[in-house]
N, C-alpha and C positions, 0 to 999 in steps of 0.2 A: 503494500499498500504507498502511495508518495508520500501522504499524511506521515506518515507513522519514520519512515524512511528521511525528511526532513528534519522530525522529531530526535530520533537517534543521532544522525550528524551533529545535529546543534548542538544536545548532550555532551557529547564526543567533545566538540569545539570546546563547549565552556567549562569541562575538568580541568581543562588542561591554561587555562586561565592564570593566572596567579592571580591577582586580585580577587578571585574565589578561594583560594587557600588563606589570602592575608585577611579577609572578611572573616574567612570561617575561623580561623587561629584567634584571632581576637575578640571573635564570642565566645571562645568555650577558655577563655583568660578572665571574662568579663562574665562570667557562671559562676568560677571558678573564686572568683575575688569578694560572691557574694558572703562569703565566711570571713575573709581578713575584715571587710567594711562591717561585717556586724558585731567584731569583736570593738571597733572605736566607734560605735553608734549606739547610742541610748532606743533600747524597743527589743522589741522579742526578734531573737536572735533566726529565729525560725522564718516570721513576714516578712524579715532584710533579704535572706538568703531566698525566698519564695519570688520576692516580687523584682530581684534583683537578676536571677535569672529569668525567670517570664520578659521582662526588659529588653537584656540582653537578645534571646531567641525573635521576642518582634524584631527592634532596632538593625539588628543586623542581616536578618534575615531581609525585610525593607531597603537595604542599604545591595545585597546581592540582586532583590530582583529590581533595582533601576540603573546601579552602576553597571549592572552585565546588558543587561534588560535595551537598554537606550542604545547600544551599540549591537544588538544582532543585526539587523534591518541593515545600518548604516556600512558596516565592515562589510557588505555582499555589495552593494551600490559603491561606494567606494576601492574596490578590486575592481571591479566593474563585471562578479560572476552573474550577477544581478541579469543579465541580457544572456548568458549563458542557457541558465535559470528559466526565464521565462520564455526563451526561442525552445524547449521542451517543453511536452507536451505537460506540462504541471500548470494548475488554474494559480492563480497571485493569492487567490483566496488560501490555498490549499500549502503556500508557501509562508504566507504569515500566518496561520493558523500552526503550522508544525513548528515554526520558530517559538512560538506560546506555549505550544506541548513540551515544545526539547528542552526550555527554561523551568515550565513547572515541573519537570521530573529535578532537575539540580536540586530548587527548592526543596523538593521533597525527601533529598536524597539528605541534604546538608541538615531543614529540619530534622527527621529524621537522628541524625548525629548528634545535633544540640540537644534535643531530648535526652538522650540518652546514657550523655552526661549530667547534663540536669538532675534526671532522676537516678544517675550514680550516686552524686553529690548528696540530694535527698536522704536515699536508702545510709548512708554512713553515720550520715547528722542523725537516721535516728527521725525522721520529717516524710517518708515519702507519704503519697498522700495522690490518690488515682485521678481525684475529681480537678487536678491541673489542668488534666486530660483536655478537658472541653476548655481551659480556655487558648491551647496550644491550638486544636482543629481550630479553633475561630481564628488562630494564628494566620494557620495557610492559608483561611477564606481570603484575609485581605489580602494578603502577600499575590495569590492568584489575582486579585483585583489589581492589587496595583502595579503586576507586568505587564499588563492590560492596558494601565495604563502608559508606561513603560513605551510599551510596541504601540500605543496610541500616538503620541509624541513623536515618537522611531520615526514612525513611518512618514509625513513630512519633514522634519527636521533636524538639526543637527545632533552628536549627543552633547552638548555641551547645554543647549540650548534646550533638550528634551531631558537632562538630568535636573535643569534648572527648574522647567515647567511639572514634573515629577513630584520633585520635593516639595514645592509648594501647593500642590494640590494635595500632597499628602499629608503636610499640615492645613490648611484648609481643612480638610475630610476628619479632622478630629477636633477641629473647631468650629464647623458650622450649623451645633447646635447653641452659640451664639446669636445666631442671626432673628429666632425669633426675636429675644429680649432686646434683640438692636430696634427691630424695625417697630415696639411697645412704646420706644421711648423717641421718637422721630417726627416731626410735626408734618411733614411734607407725607400727601396722599402715596406717589411716585414713588419716594424713597423705601416705604412703606413695603410694596406693590415689590418692589427691586429684592430685599430682603428677602419676601415670601419666597417669590420667586429662585432664587441662589439657593433656598435653602429644600428647597423641593428638589431641584436640579442636581447641586454638585452632591456625592456621595456623604454620608456621614457613617465616616469609618468608626466612630462612637460606638455606633448598633453590633460591632466586632469585636467590641473593648470590653471583657469579663476581669481581668485580670484580675482587678482590684478585689471582685465580689468572693472570686474563686480561692485568695489567698487570703480572704477577712471569712470564708466561709459559710459566707452569706450562701443561702437557695439559688442556683437554675435549672429553670427545669426544661426538661428535655421541648415543650413548645417555642421556647426562649431561641434556643439552639435554632429548631429548624427554621424559624422566622429569621433569626440572623442571618443564618447560610443560606436559605435563598435567598434573600437580599442582594447579600455580597454576589452570589454568585448570578443570578439577576442580573447586578449590573456590571459584571464581567461581560459577559455575552452581550449587553448595547457597546460597551466599551469597543470591545473586537470585531462585531460588526462596521462602526464606527472609522476601526482603522484599516479593514479590509474596502471597508468602499473607498477610503480616499489611498490609499496602497492601489487599489487597479486604476483609477486614473492619474499615474504617475505617469509622467515619460521620459523612459532613461538611454535617453538615443542621443 
């Protein structure tokens, strides 16, 4: 299958990228550093280790998704190999989706390694908690969405601008919950309308953030998990469709 062949080739290319190993190494160091930080900080050692571990998995996963993802399409364009690929019986949609699936596989492997290291540390400290897996599952959904965003921007922009746009949208995604509050304080009807419109259009990544809840042992129902996953995967699908639509119209001659 052409789609799977592109995905496997992308996976092999990505795992040879040195920046991938650098990011993974920093993530593992940060997970292990949770123990050292807990000794210097006032508070529950267990919660500090869990907080730092989940934060490291999330942030370094996002770094991988963005800084590796923005270069996937651009490298093919820069090397002119995209002309050879598109001359073959390969649809442009298959090319974009294959690149996406290849990076998604890389993220899955990296997330698995970080999760094993995290659970290993928790096991050694006697803090093993399987409910943290709920937060990690939604972190993976978030990474899938961020990867789609990175590929979307890379379908029409340079790696530098794509990285900037992706990081900005990621930050906005975690702050968009404040838009309705901002709208309530605005006197201009147009301003309120813009705030509400942006709140509905921009991704709300806080839907996928349950790290604090699981660390503090607050209940997270199966329904909450399903709704969050559906939201994240649905938004991912829309972004990928937009990326494919833009890539189809590009001229590489």
